[in-house]
C-alpha positions in Angstrom: -12.0 16.4 15.0 -9.7 13.9 13.2 -7.1 15.7 11.0 -7.5 12.9 8.3 -11.2 13.8 7.8 -11.7 17.2 6.2 -14.9 19.1 7.1 -17.6 19.7 4.7 -19.9 22.5 5.7 -23.6 21.7 5.2 -25.7 24.0 3.0 -27.3 25.7 6.0 -23.9 26.5 7.5 -25.0 25.5 11.0 -23.0 22.3 11.4 -19.8 20.7 10.1 -20.2 17.2 8.7 -17.1 15.0 8.5 -16.3 13.9 5.0 -14.8 10.4 4.7 -11.9 10.3 2.3 -10.5 7.2 0.7 -7.3 7.5 2.8 -9.2 7.9 6.1 -11.5 4.9 5.2 -8.5 2.7 4.5 -6.9 3.7 7.7 -10.1 3.1 9.6 -10.4 -0.3 8.0 -6.9 -1.2 9.0 -7.4 0.1 12.5 -10.6 -2.0 12.8 -9.0 -5.2 11.4 -9.3 -7.6 14.4 -6.1 -9.6 14.8 -6.5 -11.7 18.0 -3.0 -12.2 19.3 -3.7 -15.8 20.3 -4.7 -16.7 16.8 -1.8 -14.9 15.1 0.7 -16.6 17.4 -1.1 -19.9 17.0 -1.1 -19.7 13.2 2.6 -18.8 13.2 3.3 -21.7 15.6 1.6 -24.1 13.2 3.7 -22.9 10.3 7.0 -22.8 12.2 6.6 -26.1 14.0 5.2 -27.7 10.9 8.4 -26.8 9.1 10.9 -27.5 11.9 9.2 -30.7 13.3 6.7 -31.9 10.7 3.9 -34.0 12.2 1.4 -34.8 9.5 -2.3 -35.3 10.0 -3.5 -38.8 8.9 -5.4 -39.1 5.7 -5.1 -37.9 2.2 -3.5 -34.5 1.7 -6.2 -33.6 -0.9 -8.9 -33.9 1.8 -6.9 -31.7 4.2 -6.6 -29.1 1.5 -10.2 -29.1 0.6 -11.5 -29.0 4.2 -8.8 -26.5 5.2 -9.7 -24.2 2.4 -13.4 -24.5 3.2 -12.9 -23.7 6.9 -10.5 -20.8 6.2 -13.0 -19.4 3.7 -15.9 -19.8 6.1 -13.9 -18.1 8.8 -13.0 -15.2 6.5 -16.6 -14.8 5.4 -17.8 -14.9 9.0 -15.3 -12.3 10.1 -16.1 -9.9 7.2 -19.9 -10.4 7.8 -19.4 -9.6 11.5 -17.4 -6.5 10.7 -20.0 -5.3 8.2 -22.8 -5.9 10.7 -21.0 -3.9 13.3 -20.6 -1.1 10.8 -24.3 -1.1 10.0 -25.1 -0.1 13.6 -23.3 3.3 13.5 -23.3 6.3 11.3 -19.9 6.7 9.6 -16.7 4.9 10.5 -16.8 2.8 13.7 -14.1 1.9 16.2 -14.2 -1.9 16.9 -12.7 -1.3 20.4 -15.3 1.3 21.4 -18.8 0.1 20.3 -21.4 2.8 20.0 -24.2 0.3 19.8 -24.7 -3.3 20.7 -24.8 -5.5 17.6 -27.3 -8.3 18.0 -28.3 -9.1 14.4 -26.6 -11.0 11.6 -23.8 -13.2 12.9 -24.2 -11.6 16.4 -27.6 -13.4 16.6 -25.7 -16.7 16.4 -22.6 -15.9 18.5 -21.7 -13.0 20.9 -18.1 -13.2 19.5 -18.4 -14.1 15.8 -15.0 -12.5 15.0 -13.2 -14.8 17.4 -15.1 -17.8 15.9 -14.1 -16.6 12.4 -10.5 -16.4 13.4 -10.6 -19.9 14.9 -12.0 -21.2 11.6 -9.2 -19.4 9.7 -6.6 -20.8 12.1 -8.0 -24.3 11.9 -8.3 -24.0 8.1 -4.6 -23.0 7.7 -3.5 -25.9 9.8 -5.6 -28.4 8.0 -4.7 -27.0 4.6 -1.0 -27.4 5.5 -1.7 -30.9 6.9 0.0 -30.1 10.2 -1.1 -32.0 13.3 0.2 -29.0 15.4 -3.1 -27.3 14.7 -4.8 -29.8 17.1 -2.9 -28.2 19.9 -2.6 -24.6 18.6 -6.3 -23.8 18.1 -7.5 -24.8 21.6 -4.4 -23.2 23.2 -5.0 -19.9 21.3 -8.7 -19.9 22.2 -7.9 -20.5 25.8 -5.3 -17.7 25.8 -7.9 -15.3 24.4 -10.8 -16.3 26.7 -9.8 -13.8 29.5 -9.9 -10.9 26.9 -13.3 -12.1 25.8 -14.6 -12.0 29.4 -13.2 -8.5 29.8 -15.0 -7.4 26.6 -18.2 -8.8 28.0 -17.8 -6.9 31.2 -17.2 -3.7 29.3 -20.3 -4.3 27.2 -22.4 -4.9 30.3 -21.0 -1.7 31.8 -21.7 0.3 28.6 -25.1 -1.2 27.6 -26.5 -2.5 30.9 -29.6 -4.7 30.8 -29.5 -4.8 27.0 -26.2 -6.6 27.1 -27.4 -8.8 30.0 -30.5 -9.9 28.0 -28.3 -10.5 24.9 -25.9 -12.6 26.9 -28.8 -14.6 28.3 -30.1 -15.6 24.9 -27.1 -15.8 22.5 -24.1 -18.2 23.2 -20.7 -16.7 23.9 -19.1 -18.7 21.0 -21.2 -21.4 19.5 -24.3 -23.2 20.4 -23.5 -26.9 20.7 -27.0 -28.0 21.6 -30.3 -26.9 20.1 -31.7 -23.7 21.4 -34.4 -24.1 24.1 -37.8 -22.8 23.2 
């Protein structure tokens, strides 16, 4: 049992029930904050190269800021929605790296990897907001760098959830659906 989670004994004294404290909930949230390395490196690259070797996007800066803020906000909302949806499928705190159930609803009905998609939008939003053309290279490079990890996650899900994961993979796109769904 986790030392951070004191035990509360149920009234019938037959079983111990973990009691979630504020400290343990905060630690679990931090532990479950997905920080894809490719996106973190990519965003840092946009900022650093944008300062050292500024290459501006064409067009009005105000448009870059509005579109960048909208994309970054959409990415943040998608990531939070996906995390909340994952949490709905388990009792108590969940471990993002060790799913107890296959999430197929909410954003997971639109994309098998909505957290990655959310981070791409955040990355793209930061680059556009800053007006840096480096984002046109860093987002695709970061997504390609992360793809092997995505494939490994899918193999693990197939191993853990068998035909349920295979059926899910057959009906929901890995990242985004570019064409209309077939009926």
